[in-house]
C-alpha positions in Angstrom: 27.3 32.1 -56.5 24.6 32.4 -59.2 23.4 29.3 -60.9 21.3 28.5 -64.0 18.1 26.5 -63.3 15.6 25.1 -65.8 13.0 22.4 -66.0 14.6 19.1 -66.7 18.1 20.2 -65.6 18.6 17.2 -63.4 17.9 14.8 -66.4 20.5 16.4 -68.7 23.2 17.7 -66.3 25.3 14.6 -66.8 24.3 13.6 -70.3 27.8 14.1 -71.6 29.0 11.2 -69.5 26.6 8.9 -71.4 28.0 9.8 -74.9 30.8 7.4 -75.9 34.2 8.6 -77.1 34.8 8.4 -80.8 38.0 8.3 -82.9 38.3 10.9 -85.6 38.9 9.4 -89.1 40.9 11.7 -91.3 39.5 11.5 -94.8 41.5 14.1 -96.8 43.1 17.5 -96.9 43.7 20.1 -99.6 46.2 22.9 -100.0 45.5 26.4 -101.3 45.8 25.1 -104.9 43.3 22.4 -104.4 46.0 19.7 -104.3 45.6 16.7 -102.0 48.2 16.0 -99.4 48.2 13.4 -96.6 49.8 15.6 -93.9 50.6 19.2 -94.4 51.2 20.0 -90.7 48.0 22.0 -90.3 45.8 21.5 -87.3 42.8 22.9 -89.1 39.9 20.4 -89.2 36.3 20.2 -90.4 34.4 17.7 -88.4 31.1 16.5 -89.6 28.8 15.0 -87.0 27.3 15.5 -83.6 29.0 18.4 -81.7 29.2 16.5 -78.4 30.8 13.5 -80.0 33.2 15.8 -81.9 34.2 17.6 -78.7 34.8 14.4 -76.9 37.0 13.1 -79.8 39.1 16.3 -79.5 39.4 16.1 -75.8 42.6 13.9 -75.6 44.5 16.2 -78.0 43.3 19.6 -76.7 42.5 19.1 -73.0 43.6 22.1 -71.0 44.4 24.2 -74.1 40.9 25.5 -75.0 39.3 28.3 -73.0 36.0 28.8 -74.9 34.0 26.9 -77.5 30.8 28.4 -78.9 
C-alpha cells in the first residue's frame, strides 16, 4: 500500500492527540432578513479559530457522518 513520507513526519503524525478538546460557544444567528434568533433549527455554522480545534469540537456531534473535509 502506498504511503506518504516527508521530513519530520514522525514528529507531527500524532500532533492531533496533543490538541485539547474545546466547547463551541454559540454567539448569535441571523435569518434571511437579518433578524436575530436564538435557535432556528439550522445546522449551519461559522467557526472562527484554529481548524484542528474546530474539528475536534465538532467530533462528538458529527463522528461517523462526514466523509471528507477540505
